[in-house]
C-alpha positions as a Markdown table, in Angstrom:
| # | Residue | x | y | z |
|---|---|---|---|---|
| 1 | Unk | 2.9 | -15.2 | 3.5 |
| 2 | Unk | 5.9 | -14.3 | 1.5 |
| 3 | Unk | 7.8 | -11.3 | 0.3 |
| 4 | Unk | 9.4 | -10.8 | -3.0 |
| 5 | Unk | 12.4 | -8.7 | -4.1 |
| 6 | Unk | 14.0 | -7.9 | -7.3 |
| 7 | Unk | 17.8 | -8.4 | -7.5 |
| 8 | Unk | 18.4 | -5.0 | -9.1 |
| 9 | Unk | 18.8 | -2.5 | -6.2 |
| 10 | Unk | 19.6 | 0.7 | -8.1 |
| 11 | Unk | 18.1 | 1.5 | -11.6 |
| 12 | Unk | 20.6 | 1.5 | -14.4 |
| 13 | Unk | 20.3 | 2.5 | -18.0 |
| 14 | Unk | 18.2 | 0.2 | -20.2 |
| 15 | Unk | 20.3 | -2.3 | -22.0 |
| 16 | Unk | 18.5 | -2.9 | -25.2 |
| 17 | Unk | 16.8 | -0.7 | -27.8 |
| 18 | Unk | 14.3 | -2.4 | -30.1 |
| 19 | Unk | 14.1 | -1.3 | -33.7 |
| 20 | Unk | 10.7 | -1.1 | -35.4 |
| 21 | Unk | 11.9 | -3.8 | -37.9 |
| 22 | Unk | 11.9 | -6.4 | -35.1 |
| 23 | Unk | 8.1 | -6.4 | -35.1 |
| 24 | Unk | 8.2 | -8.6 | -38.1 |
| 25 | Unk | 10.9 | -11.0 | -36.9 |
| 26 | Unk | 9.8 | -14.6 | -37.0 |
| 27 | Unk | 11.1 | -16.4 | -33.9 |
| 28 | Unk | 10.3 | -20.1 | -34.7 |
| 29 | Unk | 8.1 | -22.2 | -36.9 |
| 30 | Unk | 6.8 | -24.2 | -33.9 |
| 31 | Unk | 4.2 | -22.1 | -31.9 |
| 32 | Unk | 4.4 | -24.5 | -28.9 |
| 33 | Unk | 8.0 | -23.9 | -28.2 |
| 34 | Unk | 8.6 | -21.4 | -25.3 |
| 35 | Unk | 10.3 | -18.2 | -26.4 |
| 36 | Unk | 14.0 | -17.9 | -25.7 |
| 37 | Unk | 15.5 | -15.3 | -23.4 |
| 38 | Unk | 16.7 | -13.3 | -26.3 |
| 39 | Unk | 13.2 | -13.2 | -27.8 |
| 40 | Unk | 11.7 | -12.2 | -24.5 |
| 41 | Unk | 14.3 | -9.5 | -24.1 |
| 42 | Unk | 13.5 | -8.1 | -27.6 |
| 43 | Unk | 9.7 | -8.3 | -27.3 |
| 44 | Unk | 8.7 | -8.2 | -23.6 |
| 45 | Unk | 5.5 | -6.5 | -24.5 |
| 46 | Unk | 4.5 | -9.7 | -26.3 |
| 47 | Unk | 5.9 | -12.5 | -24.1 |
| 48 | Unk | 5.6 | -10.8 | -20.7 |
| 49 | Unk | 2.9 | -8.1 | -20.8 |
| 50 | Unk | 0.1 | -7.8 | -18.3 |
| 51 | Unk | -0.1 | -11.5 | -17.6 |
| 52 | Unk | 3.3 | -11.8 | -16.1 |
| 53 | Unk | 3.0 | -8.3 | -14.5 |
| 54 | Unk | -0.2 | -9.3 | -12.7 |
| 55 | Unk | 1.4 | -12.6 | -11.6 |
| 56 | Unk | 4.3 | -10.6 | -10.1 |
| 57 | Unk | 2.0 | -8.1 | -8.4 |
| 58 | Unk | -0.2 | -10.8 | -7.0 |
| 59 | Unk | 2.8 | -12.8 | -5.7 |
| 60 | Unk | 3.1 | -10.6 | -2.6 |
| 61 | Unk | 0.5 | -8.4 | -0.8 |
| 62 | Unk | 3.1 | -5.7 | -0.5 |
| 63 | Unk | 3.2 | -5.2 | -4.2 |
| 64 | Unk | -0.6 | -4.7 | -4.6 |
| 65 | Unk | 0.0 | -0.9 | -5.0 |
| 66 | Unk | -2.6 | 1.4 | -6.6 |
| 67 | Unk | -3.3 | 5.1 | -6.7 |
| 68 | Unk | -5.6 | 6.7 | -4.2 |
| 69 | Unk | -6.5 | 9.6 | -6.6 |
| 70 | Unk | -6.7 | 11.9 | -3.6 |
| 71 | Unk | -7.3 | 15.2 | -5.3 |
| 72 | Unk | -9.6 | 13.7 | -8.0 |
| 73 | Unk | -11.8 | 12.0 | -5.4 |
| 74 | Unk | -12.0 | 15.3 | -3.5 |
| 75 | Unk | -13.0 | 17.1 | -6.7 |
| 76 | Unk | -15.7 | 14.5 | -7.4 |
| 77 | Unk | -17.1 | 14.8 | -3.9 |
| 78 | Unk | -17.1 | 18.6 | -4.2 |
| 79 | Unk | -18.9 | 18.4 | -7.6 |
| 80 | Unk | -21.6 | 16.0 | -6.2 |
| 81 | Unk | -22.0 | 18.3 | -3.1 |
| 82 | Unk | -22.6 | 21.3 | -5.3 |
| 83 | Unk | -25.1 | 19.4 | -7.5 |
| 84 | Unk | -27.0 | 18.5 | -4.3 |
| 85 | Unk | -26.8 | 22.1 | -3.1 |
| 86 | Unk | -28.4 | 23.3 | -6.4 |
| 87 | Unk | -31.2 | 20.7 | -6.1 |
| 88 | Unk | -31.7 | 21.7 | -2.4 |
| 89 | Unk | -32.1 | 25.4 | -3.4 |
| 90 | Unk | -34.6 | 24.4 | -6.1 |
| 91 | Unk | -36.6 | 22.3 | -3.6 |
| 92 | Unk | -36.6 | 25.2 | -1.1 |
| 93 | Unk | -37.8 | 27.6 | -3.7 |
| 94 | Unk | -40.6 | 25.2 | -4.7 |
| 95 | Unk | -41.7 | 24.9 | -1.1 |
| 96 | Unk | -41.7 | 28.7 | -0.7 |
| 97 | Unk | -43.7 | 29.1 | -3.9 |
| 98 | Unk | -46.5 | 26.8 | -2.8 |
| 99 | Unk | -46.5 | 28.1 | 0.8 |
| 100 | Unk | -47.2 | 31.7 | 0.0 |
| 101 | Unk | -50.5 | 33.3 | 1.0 |
| 102 | Unk | -51.4 | 34.1 | -2.6 |
| 103 | Unk | -50.6 | 30.6 | -3.8 |
| 104 | Unk | -53.3 | 28.0 | -4.7 |
| 105 | Unk | -54.1 | 25.8 | -1.7 |
| 106 | Unk | -52.2 | 22.6 | -2.0 |
| 107 | Unk | -51.5 | 19.9 | 0.6 |
| 108 | Unk | -47.8 | 20.4 | 1.4 |
| 109 | Unk | -48.0 | 17.9 | 4.3 |
| 110 | Unk | -48.4 | 14.7 | 2.3 |
| 111 | Unk | -45.8 | 12.6 | 0.6 |
| 112 | Unk | -48.1 | 9.7 | -0.4 |
| 113 | Unk | -50.5 | 12.1 | -2.1 |
| 114 | Unk | -47.9 | 14.6 | -3.4 |
| 115 | Unk | -49.9 | 17.3 | -5.4 |
| 116 | Unk | -46.8 | 18.8 | -7.1 |
| 117 | Unk | -45.3 | 16.5 | -9.7 |
| 118 | Unk | -42.3 | 18.8 | -10.1 |
| 119 | Unk | -41.5 | 18.4 | -6.4 |
| 120 | Unk | -41.9 | 14.7 | -6.7 |
| 121 | Unk | -39.4 | 14.5 | -9.6 |
| 122 | Unk | -37.0 | 16.8 | -7.8 |
| 123 | Unk | -37.0 | 14.6 | -4.7 |
| 124 | Unk | -36.4 | 11.5 | -6.8 |
| 125 | Unk | -33.4 | 13.3 | -8.4 |
| 126 | Unk | -32.1 | 14.4 | -4.9 |
| 127 | Unk | -32.4 | 10.8 | -3.6 |
| 128 | Unk | -30.2 | 9.5 | -6.4 |
| 129 | Unk | -27.7 | 12.3 | -6.1 |
| 130 | Unk | -27.4 | 11.9 | -2.3 |
| 131 | Unk | -27.0 | 8.1 | -2.7 |
| 132 | Unk | -24.0 | 8.7 | -5.0 |
| 133 | Unk | -22.6 | 11.4 | -2.7 |
| 134 | Unk | -22.9 | 9.2 | 0.4 |
| 135 | Unk | -21.2 | 6.3 | -1.5 |
| 136 | Unk | -18.3 | 8.6 | -2.4 |
| 137 | Unk | -17.9 | 9.9 | 1.1 |
| 138 | Unk | -17.9 | 6.5 | 2.7 |
| 139 | Unk | -15.4 | 5.1 | 0.1 |
| 140 | Unk | -13.2 | 8.1 | 0.8 |
| 141 | Unk | -13.3 | 7.7 | 4.5 |
| 142 | Unk | -12.1 | 4.1 | 4.0 |
| 143 | Unk | -9.4 | 5.0 | 1.5 |
| 144 | Unk | -8.0 | 7.7 | 3.8 |
| 145 | Unk | -7.2 | 5.0 | 6.3 |
| 146 | Unk | -4.8 | 3.2 | 4.0 |
| 147 | Unk | -1.2 | 4.2 | 4.6 |
| 148 | Unk | 1.1 | 5.4 | 1.9 |
| 149 | Unk | 2.8 | 2.6 | 0.1 |
| 150 | Unk | 6.4 | 2.1 | 1.4 |
| 151 | Unk | 9.0 | 3.4 | -1.0 |
| 152 | Unk | 10.9 | 0.1 | -0.9 |
| 153 | Unk | 7.8 | -1.7 | -2.3 |
| 154 | Unk | 7.3 | 0.9 | -5.0 |
| 155 | Unk | 11.0 | 0.5 | -5.9 |
| 156 | Unk | 10.6 | -3.3 | -6.2 |
| 157 | Unk | 7.8 | -2.8 | -8.7 |
| 158 | Unk | 9.8 | -0.3 | -10.6 |
| 159 | Unk | 12.8 | -2.7 | -10.6 |
| 160 | Unk | 10.5 | -5.3 | -12.3 |
| 161 | Unk | 9.9 | -2.8 | -15.1 |
| 162 | Unk | 13.6 | -2.0 | -15.3 |
| 163 | Unk | 14.4 | -5.6 | -15.7 |
| 164 | Unk | 12.3 | -5.6 | -18.8 |
| 165 | Unk | 13.7 | -2.4 | -20.1 |
| 166 | Unk | 10.4 | -0.6 | -19.2 |
| 167 | Unk | 8.8 | -2.2 | -22.3 |
| 168 | Unk | 6.8 | -5.1 | -20.9 |
| 169 | Unk | 4.0 | -2.6 | -20.0 |
| 170 | Unk | 3.1 | 0.4 | -22.1 |
| 171 | Unk | 5.1 | 3.5 | -21.0 |
| 172 | Unk | 2.0 | 5.6 | -20.3 |
| 173 | Unk | 0.5 | 2.8 | -18.2 |
| 174 | Unk | 3.6 | 2.7 | -15.9 |
| 175 | Unk | 3.3 | 6.4 | -15.0 |
| 176 | Unk | 1.0 | 5.6 | -12.0 |
| 177 | Unk | 4.1 | 4.5 | -10.1 |
| 178 | Unk | 5.6 | 8.0 | -10.3 |
| 179 | Unk | 2.8 | 9.4 | -8.1 |
| 180 | Unk | 4.6 | 8.1 | -5.0 |
| 181 | Unk | 2.7 | 10.4 | -2.6 |
| 182 | Unk | -0.6 | 9.1 | -3.9 |
| 183 | Unk | 0.1 | 5.3 | -3.9 |
| 184 | Unk | -1.4 | 3.0 | -1.3 |
| 185 | Unk | -0.8 | -0.6 | -0.5 |
| 186 | Unk | -4.2 | -2.4 | -0.3 |
| 187 | Unk | -3.0 | -5.1 | 2.0 |
| 188 | Unk | -0.6 | -3.4 | 4.4 |
| 189 | Unk | 1.1 | -5.7 | 6.9 |
| 190 | Unk | 1.6 | -4.6 | 10.5 |
| 191 | Unk | 5.4 | -4.9 | 11.0 |
| 192 | Unk | 7.7 | -4.0 | 13.9 |
| 193 | Unk | 10.3 | -1.3 | 13.3 |
| 194 | Unk | 13.0 | -4.0 | 13.3 |
| 195 | Unk | 11.2 | -5.9 | 10.6 |
| 196 | Unk | 10.8 | -2.8 | 8.6 |
| 197 | Unk | 14.5 | -2.1 | 9.0 |
| 198 | Unk | 15.2 | -5.6 | 7.6 |
| 199 | Unk | 13.0 | -4.9 | 4.6 |
| 200 | Unk | 14.7 | -1.5 | 4.0 |
| 201 | Unk | 18.1 | -3.2 | 3.9 |
| 202 | Unk | 18.7 | -4.9 | 0.5 |
| 203 | Unk | 21.4 | -7.1 | 1.9 |
| 204 | Unk | 19.4 | -8.3 | 4.9 |
| 205 | Unk | 16.2 | -9.0 | 3.0 |
| 206 | Unk | 17.9 | -11.0 | 0.2 |
| 207 | Unk | 19.9 | -13.3 | 2.5 |
| 208 | Unk | 19.7 | -16.9 | 1.3 |
| 209 | Unk | 18.4 | -17.8 | 4.8 |
| 210 | Unk | 14.9 | -16.4 | 4.0 |
| 211 | Unk | 14.7 | -17.7 | 0.4 |
| 212 | Unk | 12.1 | -20.4 | 0.2 |
| 213 | Unk | 9.3 | -20.1 | -2.3 |
| 214 | Unk | 9.1 | -23.1 | -4.5 |
| 215 | Unk | 5.3 | -22.9 | -4.9 |
| 216 | Unk | 5.4 | -19.8 | -7.1 |
| 217 | Unk | 7.1 | -20.6 | -10.4 |
| 218 | Unk | 9.4 | -17.9 | -11.7 |
| 219 | Unk | 9.7 | -17.7 | -15.5 |
| 220 | Unk | 13.2 | -18.6 | -16.7 |
| 221 | Unk | 13.8 | -15.1 | -18.1 |
| 222 | Unk | 13.0 | -13.6 | -14.7 |
| 223 | Unk | 14.9 | -16.2 | -12.5 |
| 224 | Unk | 18.0 | -14.0 | -12.4 |
| 225 | Unk | 16.1 | -10.9 | -11.4 |
| 226 | Unk | 13.3 | -12.0 | -9.2 |
| 227 | Unk | 13.6 | -13.8 | -5.9 |
| 228 | Unk | 10.9 | -14.8 | -3.3 |
| 229 | Unk | 11.5 | -14.8 | 0.4 |
| 230 | Unk | 9.6 | -16.3 | 3.3 |
| 231 | Unk | 8.0 | -13.7 | 5.5 |
| 232 | Unk | 7.5 | -16.2 | 8.3 |
| 233 | Unk | 11.2 | -16.8 | 8.7 |
| 234 | Unk | 12.0 | -13.1 | 8.7 |
| 235 | Unk | 9.3 | -12.5 | 11.3 |
| 236 | Unk | 10.5 | -15.3 | 13.5 |
| 237 | Unk | 14.1 | -14.1 | 13.3 |
| 238 | Unk | 13.0 | -10.6 | 14.3 |
| 239 | Unk | 10.9 | -12.0 | 17.2 |
| 240 | Unk | 13.8 | -14.1 | 18.5 |
| 241 | Unk | 16.2 | -11.2 | 18.2 |
| 242 | Unk | 13.8 | -8.9 | 20.1 |
| 243 | Unk | 13.3 | -11.5 | 22.9 |
| 244 | Unk | 17.0 | -12.1 | 23.2 |
| 245 | Unk | 17.8 | -8.4 | 23.5 |
| 246 | Unk | 15.0 | -8.0 | 26.1 |
| 247 | Unk | 16.4 | -11.0 | 28.2 |
| 248 | Unk | 19.9 | -9.6 | 28.0 |
| 249 | Unk | 18.6 | -6.1 | 29.1 |
| 250 | Unk | 16.8 | -7.7 | 32.1 |
| 251 | Unk | 19.5 | -10.1 | 33.3 |
| 252 | Unk | 22.7 | -8.1 | 32.7 |
| 253 | Unk | 21.9 | -5.4 | 35.2 |
| 254 | Unk | 21.4 | -8.0 | 37.9 |
| 255 | Unk | 25.0 | -9.3 | 37.5 |
| 256 | Unk | 26.4 | -5.8 | 37.2 |
| 257 | Unk | 24.7 | -4.7 | 40.4 |
| 258 | Unk | 25.9 | -7.8 | 42.2 |
| 259 | Unk | 29.5 | -6.8 | 41.5 |
| 260 | Unk | 29.1 | -3.2 | 42.6 |
| 261 | Unk | 29.5 | -2.0 | 46.2 |
| 262 | Unk | 28.9 | 1.7 | 45.8 |
| 263 | Unk | 25.3 | 2.7 | 46.0 |
| 264 | Unk | 25.7 | 5.7 | 43.6 |
| 265 | Unk | 27.1 | 3.4 | 40.9 |
| 266 | Unk | 24.2 | 1.0 | 41.4 |
| 267 | Unk | 21.8 | 3.9 | 40.8 |
| 268 | Unk | 23.7 | 4.9 | 37.7 |
| 269 | Unk | 23.6 | 1.4 | 36.3 |
| 270 | Unk | 19.8 | 1.1 | 37.0 |
| 271 | Unk | 19.1 | 4.4 | 35.4 |
| 272 | Unk | 21.1 | 3.6 | 32.3 |
| 273 | Unk | 19.5 | 0.2 | 31.8 |
| 274 | Unk | 16.0 | 1.6 | 32.3 |
| 275 | Unk | 16.7 | 4.3 | 29.7 |
| 276 | Unk | 18.1 | 1.8 | 27.2 |
| 277 | Unk | 15.3 | -0.7 | 27.9 |
| 278 | Unk | 12.7 | 2.1 | 27.3 |
| 279 | Unk | 14.4 | 3.0 | 24.0 |
| 280 | Unk | 14.5 | -0.7 | 22.8 |
| 281 | Unk | 10.8 | -1.1 | 23.7 |
| 282 | Unk | 9.8 | 2.0 | 21.8 |
| 283 | Unk | 11.9 | 1.3 | 18.7 |
| 284 | Unk | 12.0 | -2.5 | 18.2 |
| 285 | Unk | 8.5 | -3.3 | 19.3 |
| 286 | Unk | 6.7 | -0.2 | 18.1 |
| 287 | Unk | 5.2 | 0.3 | 21.6 |
| 288 | Unk | 3.3 | 3.5 | 22.4 |
| 289 | Unk | 5.0 | 5.7 | 24.9 |
| 290 | Unk | 2.7 | 5.0 | 27.8 |
| 291 | Unk | 2.9 | 1.2 | 27.0 |
| 292 | Unk | 6.7 | 1.3 | 27.0 |
| 293 | Unk | 6.7 | 3.2 | 30.3 |
| 294 | Unk | 4.3 | 0.7 | 31.9 |
| 295 | Unk | 6.5 | -2.2 | 30.7 |
| 296 | Unk | 9.6 | -0.6 | 32.0 |
| 297 | Unk | 8.1 | 0.2 | 35.4 |
| 298 | Unk | 6.9 | -3.4 | 35.7 |
């Protein structure tokens, strides 16, 4: 898999303002000629639009970011719950009505031969309402498991809009990215803290060492702003670095202890290296506390 990053790290002011008169500008007489960079810059809503935006989003799983609609989903669930509660009360009242001593004798113990049409219709309505309610509940239980989208990925998507002066996509349709607390990444990758630190560093994640993505064509007008990087190379580098640090932490104390004669100094060295090794396991490898303690003890 691959990761992508825009070359603009911090948003700056937009560079171009398009006048309304540009809408009638004729670019070329030949419709088969690709638009120039200047034409794309002037009319990104025409030449870029959702086609290029979808291509950019789909180029990396980290950029597949959507809203969870947390509060709205809760409100829908509460509304459905209340609708079912009302129907439940109506069914209870109907059962009480036909179970009274002064009521006409009807068979309340049969579903196949239901004597009360109103109760049959009510049960059918309850069945449909509960089905919708259960679907919402199950969907929400799954959505809640998705972690919040990392800010760096949201920033990369925002940078794409910035590179097109925020005009490639309608302004109102970009607003979903402002709900940062409500955004989720649909394909969240499991990364070690060291790998996440590399992603958080613009300098580290844009090193030419990782750049290798020839199978995804980048439009000429985006070539200066969008770069693709190989996730596999970054993951392998992080793994090699972690293993190297672990080997150093295991071998170094052996040589240090060999050169020490004082028992107290040896105990101090052992204590320091155990503590540092525990910290490295907890941070670089995202190990749980008991797992890190077990590995250190071993």
